[in-house]
C-alpha positions in Angstrom: 161.6 87.8 181.7 159.8 85.3 179.5 156.6 85.7 181.5 156.8 89.5 181.2 157.1 89.1 177.4 154.2 86.8 177.3 152.1 89.2 179.4 153.1 92.1 177.1 152.2 90.1 174.0 148.9 89.0 175.5 148.1 92.6 176.4 149.0 93.9 172.9 146.9 91.2 171.3 143.9 92.0 173.6 144.1 95.7 172.6 144.2 94.8 168.9 141.4 92.3 169.2 139.3 94.9 171.0 139.6 97.2 168.0 138.3 94.6 165.6 134.7 95.6 164.6 132.1 93.1 165.7 128.9 95.2 165.6 127.7 93.2 162.6 124.1 94.1 161.7 123.1 95.3 165.2 122.2 98.9 165.7 125.3 101.0 166.1 125.7 102.1 169.8 125.4 105.9 170.4 128.9 106.2 171.6 130.2 105.1 168.2 127.9 107.5 166.2 130.2 110.6 166.0 131.1 111.0 162.3 130.5 114.5 161.0 129.4 115.7 157.5 133.0 116.6 156.7 134.2 113.1 157.6 131.3 111.7 155.6 132.4 113.7 152.5 136.1 112.6 152.8 135.1 109.0 153.3 133.1 108.9 150.1 135.5 111.1 148.1 138.4 108.8 148.9 136.2 105.8 148.3 135.3 107.0 144.8 138.9 108.1 143.9 140.0 104.7 142.7 142.9 103.8 140.4 140.1 102.7 138.0 138.2 106.0 138.2 139.9 107.6 135.2 138.4 104.7 133.2 135.1 106.6 133.1 136.9 109.3 131.1 137.9 106.7 128.5 134.5 105.1 128.4 132.9 108.5 127.7 135.8 109.7 125.5 134.0 109.5 122.2 131.5 112.1 123.4 134.2 114.7 123.9 135.2 116.5 127.1 132.3 119.0 127.4 129.6 116.4 126.9 131.4 114.1 129.4 131.4 116.9 132.0 127.7 117.6 131.2 126.8 114.0 131.6 128.6 113.8 135.0 126.7 116.9 136.3 123.3 115.7 135.1 123.9 112.3 136.6 124.7 113.9 140.0 121.5 116.0 139.8 119.4 112.9 138.9 120.7 110.7 141.7 121.5 113.3 144.3 118.2 112.9 146.2 118.1 109.1 146.3 121.7 109.1 147.6 121.0 111.7 150.2 117.8 109.9 151.4 119.6 106.6 151.9 122.4 108.4 153.8 119.8 110.1 156.1 118.2 106.7 156.6 121.3 105.5 158.3 121.4 108.6 160.6 117.7 108.3 161.5 117.9 104.5 162.1 121.5 103.2 162.7 121.1 100.0 160.7 122.5 99.0 157.3 120.0 99.3 154.4 119.5 95.5 153.9 118.2 95.2 157.5 115.7 97.9 156.8 114.8 96.1 153.5 113.3 93.3 155.6 110.3 95.5 156.2 110.0 96.3 152.5 110.8 93.0 150.8 110.3 90.4 153.6 112.9 88.5 155.5 113.3 85.6 153.0 113.4 87.9 150.0 116.0 90.1 151.8 118.1 86.9 152.6 118.4 86.3 148.8 119.0 90.0 148.0 121.6 90.4 150.6 123.4 87.3 149.4 123.3 88.6 145.8 124.5 92.1 146.8 127.3 90.6 148.9 128.5 88.8 145.7 128.2 92.1 143.7 130.3 94.0 146.2 132.8 91.1 146.3 133.0 91.2 142.5 133.7 94.9 142.6 136.4 94.2 145.1 137.9 91.7 142.7 137.6 94.1 139.8 139.5 96.8 141.5 142.1 94.4 142.9 142.7 93.1 139.4 143.0 96.7 137.9 145.3 97.7 140.7 147.5 94.6 140.4 148.0 95.2 136.7 148.9 98.9 137.2 151.3 98.1 140.1 152.9 95.3 138.0 153.5 97.8 135.1 154.9 100.4 137.5 157.3 97.9 139.2 158.0 95.8 136.1 156.9 92.6 137.9 154.2 90.1 137.4 150.6 90.8 138.5 150.2 87.5 140.5 151.7 88.6 143.8 149.9 92.0 143.7 146.5 90.4 143.8 147.3 89.0 147.2 149.2 92.0 148.5 146.3 94.3 147.6 143.6 91.9 148.9 145.5 91.0 152.1 146.1 94.7 152.9 142.4 95.5 152.5 141.3 92.5 154.6 143.4 93.7 157.5 142.1 97.3 157.2 138.4 96.2 157.0 138.8 93.9 160.0 139.1 97.1 162.1 135.8 98.4 160.8 134.5 101.9 160.0 136.3 103.7 162.9 139.7 102.9 161.4 138.6 103.1 157.8 137.6 106.7 158.5 141.0 107.4 160.0 142.7 105.9 157.0 140.7 107.9 154.5 141.1 111.2 156.4 144.8 110.9 157.0 145.8 109.6 153.6 143.6 112.1 151.6 146.3 114.8 151.3 149.0 112.2 150.3 146.6 110.8 147.6 145.9 114.3 146.2 149.7 115.1 146.1 150.4 111.9 144.2 147.7 112.3 141.6 148.4 116.0 141.4 152.0 115.2 140.6 150.9 112.8 137.9 148.7 115.5 136.4 151.7 117.9 136.3 153.8 115.2 134.7 151.2 114.6 132.0 150.9 118.4 131.3 154.7 118.9 131.1 155.6 115.8 129.1 152.8 115.6 126.5 150.9 118.0 124.3 147.5 118.3 125.7 144.4 119.0 123.5 140.8 119.1 124.6 139.3 115.7 123.7 137.0 116.2 120.8 133.6 114.6 120.1 133.8 111.7 117.6 130.4 110.1 118.3 126.9 111.7 118.6 126.0 112.3 122.2 123.7 109.6 123.7 122.6 111.0 127.0 120.8 107.9 128.1 123.7 105.6 127.5 126.2 108.0 129.1 124.1 108.6 132.3 123.4 104.8 132.7 127.1 104.1 132.5 127.9 106.8 135.0 125.2 105.7 137.4 126.4 102.1 137.3 130.1 103.1 137.6 129.7 105.3 140.6 126.7 107.1 142.2 123.9 104.6 141.7 125.9 101.6 142.6 127.0 103.3 145.8 123.7 104.7 146.9 122.3 101.9 149.0 125.6 101.5 150.7 125.6 105.0 152.0 123.5 104.1 155.1 126.2 101.4 156.0 128.5 104.4 156.6 126.1 107.0 157.8 124.8 104.8 160.6 128.1 105.9 162.3 127.3 109.6 161.9 125.8 111.8 164.5 122.0 111.1 164.8 119.7 113.2 162.6 117.7 114.5 165.5 120.8 115.9 167.2 122.5 117.7 164.4 121.9 121.1 162.8 122.6 121.8 159.1 121.2 118.5 157.9 121.6 119.6 154.3 125.4 119.1 154.5 124.9 115.5 155.7 122.4 115.1 152.9 124.8 116.4 150.2 128.1 115.0 151.5 127.8 111.4 150.1 126.8 112.4 146.5 129.3 115.2 146.3 132.0 113.0 147.7 131.2 110.3 145.1 130.9 112.6 142.1 133.7 115.2 142.6 136.6 112.7 142.2 134.7 110.9 139.4 134.5 114.2 137.5 138.1 115.3 138.2 139.7 111.9 137.5 137.4 111.3 134.6 138.7 114.4 133.0 142.3 113.2 133.8 141.5 109.9 132.1 140.1 111.6 129.0 143.2 113.9 128.7 145.5 110.9 129.3 143.8 108.9 126.5 144.0 111.9 124.2 147.7 112.5 124.9 149.1 109.0 125.4 146.4 106.6 124.0 146.0 105.1 127.5 143.4 106.3 130.0 145.6 105.3 132.9 147.5 108.4 133.9 149.5 106.4 136.5 151.1 104.2 133.9 152.1 107.2 131.8 154.9 108.1 134.3 156.1 104.5 135.0 159.4 104.8 133.1 160.5 108.2 134.4 162.8 108.1 137.5 160.9 109.3 140.6 157.5 109.6 138.8 157.1 105.8 138.9 157.4 105.7 142.7 154.9 108.6 143.0 152.5 106.8 140.7 152.9 103.5 142.6 152.1 105.2 145.9 149.1 107.0 144.5 147.7 103.9 142.9 148.3 101.8 146.1 146.3 104.3 148.1 143.6 104.6 145.5 143.1 100.8 145.4 142.9 100.5 149.2 140.5 103.4 149.4 137.9 102.0 147.1 138.4 98.3 147.9 137.9 98.8 151.6 134.4 100.2 150.8 133.7 97.3 148.5 134.7 94.6 151.1 133.1 96.3 154.1 129.6 96.4 152.6 130.1 92.9 151.2 130.8 91.7 154.8 127.8 93.6 156.2 125.5 92.3 153.5 126.4 88.6 154.0 125.9 89.1 157.8 122.3 90.2 157.1 121.9 86.8 155.3 123.4 84.9 158.2 121.3 86.8 160.7 118.2 85.7 158.9 118.8 82.1 159.7 120.8 82.2 162.9 121.6 84.3 166.0 124.5 86.7 165.3 127.9 85.8 166.9 130.7 88.3 167.5 133.3 86.5 165.5 131.1 86.3 162.3 132.1 89.8 161.0 135.9 89.3 161.0 135.6 85.7 159.5 133.2 87.0 156.8 135.7 89.7 155.9 138.5 87.2 155.5 136.5 84.7 153.5 135.0 87.4 151.1 138.4 89.0 150.7 140.0 85.7 149.6 137.1 85.0 147.2 137.4 88.5 145.7 141.1 88.0 145.0 140.3 84.6 143.3 137.8 86.5 141.1 140.5 89.0 140.2 142.8 86.1 139.2 140.0 84.5 137.2 139.8 87.6 134.9 136.9 89.7 136.0 138.7 92.8 134.8 137.9 91.8 131.2 134.2 92.2 132.0 134.5 95.6 133.7 132.2 97.7 131.6 129.5 95.1 131.3 129.6 94.3 135.0 129.4 98.0 136.0 126.4 98.7 133.8 124.5 95.5 134.9 125.1 96.4 138.6 123.4 99.8 138.1 120.4 98.1 136.4 119.9 95.8 139.4 120.6 98.2 142.2 118.5 101.1 140.8 115.0 99.5 141.1 115.9 98.0 144.5 117.0 101.4 145.8 114.0 103.3 144.5 111.4 100.9 145.9 113.0 101.1 149.3 113.0 104.9 149.1 109.2 104.9 148.4 108.7 102.6 151.3 110.9 104.6 153.6 109.1 107.9 152.8 105.6 106.6 152.7 105.0 102.9 153.4 106.9 102.0 156.5 105.0 102.2 159.8 106.9 102.4 163.1 110.1 102.6 161.0 112.0 103.7 164.1 111.0 100.6 166.0 114.4 98.9 165.8 113.3 95.6 167.3 110.7 95.2 164.5 113.6 94.6 162.0 114.9 91.6 164.0 111.7 89.8 165.0 111.4 86.3 163.5 109.1 85.8 160.5 106.0 84.0 161.5 103.8 84.4 158.4 104.3 84.3 154.7 103.7 88.0 154.5 106.7 88.5 156.9 108.9 86.4 154.6 107.8 87.7 151.2 106.3 91.0 150.2 105.0 90.3 146.7 104.1 93.9 145.8 107.6 95.3 146.5 109.3 92.3 144.8 107.0 92.5 141.7 107.7 96.3 141.3 111.4 95.7 141.8 111.5 93.0 139.1 109.4 95.2 136.7 111.9 98.0 137.1 114.8 95.5 136.5 113.2 94.2 133.4 112.9 97.7 132.0 116.5 98.5 132.9 118.1 95.3 131.7 116.0 94.3 128.7 114.6 97.7 127.7 116.9 97.8 124.7 114.9 94.8 123.3 111.4 96.3 123.3 112.0 100.1 123.5 113.0 102.3 120.5 116.7 103.0 120.3 116.1 106.7 120.1 114.4 106.5 123.5 117.1 104.7 125.5 119.9 106.6 123.8 118.2 109.8 125.0 117.0 108.7 128.4 119.0 106.5 130.8 117.3 103.1 131.1 118.7 102.7 134.6 116.6 105.7 135.6 113.5 104.6 133.6 113.6 101.2 135.3 114.1 102.7 138.7 111.2 105.1 138.3 109.1 102.3 136.9 109.7 100.4 140.1 109.1 103.4 142.4 105.9 104.7 140.7 104.4 101.2 140.5 105.1 100.6 144.1 103.8 104.0 145.1 100.6 103.2 143.2 100.2 99.9 145.1 100.6 101.7 148.4 98.1 104.3 147.4 95.5 101.8 146.4 96.1 99.7 149.5 95.8 102.8 151.7 92.6 103.9 150.0 91.0 100.5 150.5 92.1 100.4 154.2 90.6 103.9 154.7 87.4 103.0 152.9 87.1 99.8 155.0 87.7 101.8 158.2 85.0 104.3 157.3 82.6 101.5 156.5 83.3 99.9 159.9 82.7 103.2 161.7 79.4 103.7 159.9 78.2 100.2 160.8 78.7 101.0 164.5 76.6 104.2 164.4 73.1 103.4 165.8 70.1 104.2 163.6 68.5 107.4 165.2 65.0 106.5 163.9 63.1 103.6 165.6 61.9 101.0 163.2 58.1 100.7 162.8 
């Protein structure tokens, strides 16, 4: 009897361990590439629908409701193409973006960038864990301390099983999430007098779009290929436009809807957090707690998952991948993210969100230029994993210089550009375009020189038709 129990337990553990994702940074096998455009949309919609998402409505609240909606729509139109291109990159080449970046920035440079971005994603994980812990503490009338670890531990377990189970989780909890936040919206409408949030500050389109980009679509853009590498390959699927549109629509629709909710909640209650509004009403508090718990797990899974993949890119630069690295990295980064939450990262939320967009925008745009124009043999998967033998393989100065130039414009542009300019035009976009256009110029000049040199070599090989006298 004891042996039968041991065998059953061993068999159960083997089945569970087999489901733990260990693909790491390797190309996703064809038998795992079956996600559709609809699944892609739901994944990103549930990812973007965080318990912190209504905060964007509070940040933009002084501009009034209609300008807030307008800024959301304009932001989507601006960043729609970069987001779609990165998503298609993952379908054309089933690798995460930072592996592809090795051909753009060089292996050593990508090692540094992937380490940095892993920390950024881990910090976002801590930010949302902290926000969720405080909301659940208010809803349950308890301290926030245990919620940090409950939230973090739940997400670690979920992410251990990788994208396959993340997609299941997003799809099968989407309706429940909509019911919970729909009920909270009904509660707000029936218990408070609602008025359209009025404009109290002159509209600054540049500032608003920069905040929106850093808060949602721009900060997610490079991560879309980490998900789309599990989608059906681009050369085997019709209606590519839906795959192209799915990530950006999935990200922006919940930000728009929940941003409006946050603005109305602030107008009616003085607090952007619609979930807290129903905390003291019997029944509503339980609905709010369930909705918040789902929202936190949705977004934090997609913060921890890319953080894990990014750090694996760093490790793969210096050592041969091992199957156990991905689950161990997930656990370590999850613990560190919770510690950041406890250290008070929530108090720096708005600054961190904006700074992340200023960093990720130029990186993303340089990669897009290289993907569309500069990369040769971009579908040669082995080329992304070959050891670096030369300085040029380790560092690509042109791409790095253009990236840094764009970052300087985005981050320090307020110090040397007129205020009227960056209030009207988003610096995150200006910096990103600066990086992209300067890198495109470098590629153009390089290609012209290569073409001229080739023509000169051909001319030199042509024999002189006239005999010398």
